[in-house]
C-alpha positions in Angstrom: -26.0 12.9 10.0 -22.9 14.0 7.7 -22.6 17.3 7.3 -20.9 20.2 5.5 -20.6 23.6 5.2 -19.1 26.1 3.1 -18.9 29.2 1.1 -21.4 32.3 1.1 -24.7 31.8 1.3 -26.9 29.3 2.3 -28.1 26.2 -0.1 -29.3 23.4 0.7 -27.9 20.1 -1.4 -30.1 16.7 0.2 -28.2 12.9 -1.8 -29.4 10.6 -4.0 -28.5 7.3 -5.0 -25.3 8.0 -4.0 -24.1 9.2 -1.2 -23.1 13.1 -0.2 -20.2 12.9 -2.2 -21.5 12.0 -5.6 -22.0 16.2 -5.7 -18.1 16.5 -5.0 -17.7 13.8 -8.0 -20.1 15.8 -10.9 -18.4 18.6 -9.9 -21.2 20.6 -8.3 -19.3 21.8 -5.1 -16.6 23.2 -7.1 -18.4 25.1 -9.5 -20.5 26.6 -6.4 -18.8 26.8 -3.3 -17.1 30.3 -3.7 -21.0 32.0 -4.3 -22.8 29.6 -1.4 -22.3 28.6 1.8 -23.3 24.4 0.7 -24.9 22.0 3.3 -24.7 18.5 2.2 -26.7 15.6 3.8 -26.9 12.1 3.5 -30.3 10.7 3.7 -31.3 8.1 5.8 -30.0 4.6 4.4 -26.9 6.3 2.7 -23.4 7.3 3.3 -22.7 7.9 7.4 -26.1 8.4 8.3 -28.9 6.5 10.0 -30.1 2.6 8.5 -32.7 0.9 9.4 -34.6 -2.0 8.2 -37.7 -1.6 8.9 -39.7 0.7 6.1 -41.8 3.1 8.7 -38.7 4.9 9.5 -38.7 6.2 6.0 -42.1 7.9 6.2 -41.8 11.5 4.3 -42.7 13.4 7.1 -39.4 11.9 9.3 -37.0 12.5 6.3 -37.9 16.3 5.8 -38.0 16.6 10.0 -34.2 15.3 9.2 -33.4 18.1 7.2 -35.4 20.8 9.4 -32.8 19.2 12.1 -30.3 20.2 10.5 -30.8 23.5 9.9 -31.7 23.9 13.3 -28.7 22.7 14.7 -26.4 24.8 12.2 -29.2 27.8 13.3 -30.4 28.8 9.1 -33.8 29.8 9.1 -34.4 29.0 6.2 -32.5 27.5 3.1 -32.6 27.3 -0.6 -32.9 23.3 -1.1 -32.2 21.0 -4.1 -32.7 17.5 -3.9 -32.7 14.9 -7.6 -34.6 12.3 -7.8 -36.2 10.5 -4.5 -34.6 14.0 -2.6 -36.6 15.9 -5.5 -39.6 14.0 -4.0 -38.5 14.5 -1.1 -38.3 18.3 -1.1 -42.4 18.4 -2.8 -42.5 16.6 0.6 -40.4 19.5 2.5 -43.2 22.1 1.1 -46.0 19.9 2.4 -44.3 19.3 6.0 -41.8 22.8 6.6 -42.6 25.4 3.6 -41.4 27.9 6.1 -37.8 26.8 6.2 -37.3 27.3 2.2 -36.3 30.0 0.0 -36.8 28.4 -2.7 -36.7 24.6 -3.6 -34.4 23.1 -7.3 -36.1 20.0 -7.9 -34.9 17.5 -10.7 -36.5 14.5 -11.6 -38.8 14.1 -9.7 -42.9 15.7 -9.9 -45.6 15.6 -6.7 -47.7 13.1 -8.2 -48.2 9.5 -7.3 -44.7 7.3 -8.5 -46.6 5.0 -11.0 -46.1 2.0 -9.3 -45.3 -1.1 -12.1 -42.4 1.6 -12.5 -41.4 1.6 -8.5 -41.9 -1.8 -8.3 -39.8 -2.4 -10.8 -36.8 -0.6 -9.0 -37.0 -2.0 -6.3 -36.4 -5.3 -7.3 -33.3 -4.2 -8.7 -32.2 -2.4 -5.6 -33.4 -6.5 -4.2 -30.8 -8.1 -6.6 -28.4 -5.7 -5.1 -25.0 -3.9 -5.9 -23.9 -5.6 -9.3 -27.0 -5.7 -10.9 -27.6 -1.4 -10.3 -24.1 -0.7 -11.0 -25.3 -2.9 -14.5 -28.0 -0.9 -14.8 -26.5 2.9 -14.6 -23.4 1.4 -16.6 -25.4 0.7 -19.8 -27.7 3.5 -19.1 -24.4 6.1 -18.7 -23.1 3.8 -21.7 -19.4 3.9 -20.0 -18.5 2.6 -16.8 -18.6 4.3 -13.5 -15.1 5.1 -12.3 -14.0 2.7 -9.8 -14.4 4.5 -6.3 -18.1 5.4 -7.2 -18.8 1.1 -8.3 -16.4 0.7 -4.9 -19.4 3.4 -2.9 -22.3 1.5 -4.7 -21.2 -1.9 -3.5 -20.9 -0.3 0.0 -24.5 0.0 0.2 -26.4 -1.3 2.9 -29.4 -2.5 -0.1 -31.5 -3.6 2.8 -31.9 0.0 4.2 -32.1 1.2 0.9 -35.1 -1.5 -0.4 -36.4 -0.4 3.2 -36.6 3.3 2.2 -38.2 2.0 -1.3 -40.3 0.5 0.3 -42.0 3.0 2.8 -46.2 4.1 2.6 -45.0 7.5 0.8 -44.8 5.7 -2.3 -47.9 5.0 -2.8 -49.3 8.5 -2.4 -49.7 12.1 -3.8 -48.1 15.3 -2.7 -50.3 17.5 -5.4 -51.8 19.4 -2.3 -48.7 21.2 -1.8 -48.4 22.8 -4.9 -50.9 25.8 -5.0 -49.0 26.6 -1.7 -45.5 26.5 -3.1 -45.7 30.3 -3.8 -41.8 30.4 -3.3 -39.3 29.7 -6.9 -39.4 26.8 -7.9 -37.0 25.4 -10.7 -38.0 21.7 -12.0 -35.5 20.0 -14.3 -35.9 16.9 -16.0 -34.1 14.5 -19.0 -36.7 15.1 -22.1 -35.9 10.5 -22.6 -36.9 10.8 -18.6 -39.9 8.8 -18.0 -41.0 11.0 -15.7 -40.8 14.0 -17.9 -44.7 14.4 -18.8 -44.9 14.5 -15.2 -42.2 16.6 -13.7 -43.6 19.0 -17.1 -46.9 18.9 -15.7 -46.6 19.2 -11.9 -44.2 22.9 -13.3 -47.5 24.1 -14.8 -49.9 23.6 -11.5 -46.8 25.3 -9.2 -47.6 29.8 -8.6 -44.0 30.4 -9.6 -42.0 27.8 -11.2 -39.6 27.6 -14.3 -39.3 24.9 -16.3 -36.5 23.0 -18.0 -35.8 20.1 -20.2 -32.5 18.8 -21.2 -32.7 17.5 -24.7 -31.9 13.6 -25.0 -31.0 12.7 -21.8 -32.5 10.1 -19.4 -32.8 10.0 -15.6 -28.9 8.5 -15.3 -27.5 11.1 -17.3 -28.9 14.5 -16.4 -26.5 15.0 -13.3 -23.4 14.1 -15.0 -24.0 16.8 -17.7 -23.0 19.7 -15.3 -22.2 22.0 -18.1 -26.2 22.1 -19.1 -27.5 22.4 -16.0 -25.8 24.6 -14.0 -25.9 27.8 -16.0 -29.5 27.4 -15.1 -29.2 26.7 -11.3 -27.0 29.7 -11.0 -29.4 32.3 -12.8 -32.5 31.0 -11.1 -30.8 31.3 -7.8 -30.1 34.6 -8.4 -32.6 35.6 -9.3 -34.4 33.5 -6.0 -31.8 35.7 -4.0 -33.6 39.2 -4.7 -36.6 38.0 -3.7 
């Protein structure tokens, strides 16, 4: 796994649809690096991490074990964990399988329930079509063209590995049984135009110590690009969570 550490306090990023460089592209690293020690990882199937083509290699417990392995390697007992979309879903897996390793969770564009299977199947079919189809959908959602370097990274994705990732059996499971045990601070954020909005909002209601943030008029692809709207909520949450 590729990792990078910097800053002062421990704070943990997971990658999402792109590899970890997306967090640099979107400005989050520059905005947070002076106040937090950031650890960024590429999930399996992305960036410089391994890219197995067997869906059994992407079971949730294994994805969580990867995160814990990075913490162990760096001798970090506990961290704050942020994930968006798929990585947000992995946060719920982390709360189920390794809750003692995390001070708090910041979870965007995800909920703990079983994914809508029709929607998930549509996503899987899109991924099977490859980079050009994915780029077209993202650009339509954003209303603008992606930067050339981001297009190049998307084109370089091992889509057979990503399809295996999105075919893993945990996509047919719920992690709602972990919610009552998630007593650590949790920030749930989601765009109000995201199809996952209602599930994320309901999920936050069932967490013992959650803050829920909704971003008007933004869909799943647009949320992270609005750093100026999201970062104030994240930094306020982290300041409070770091004091507990």
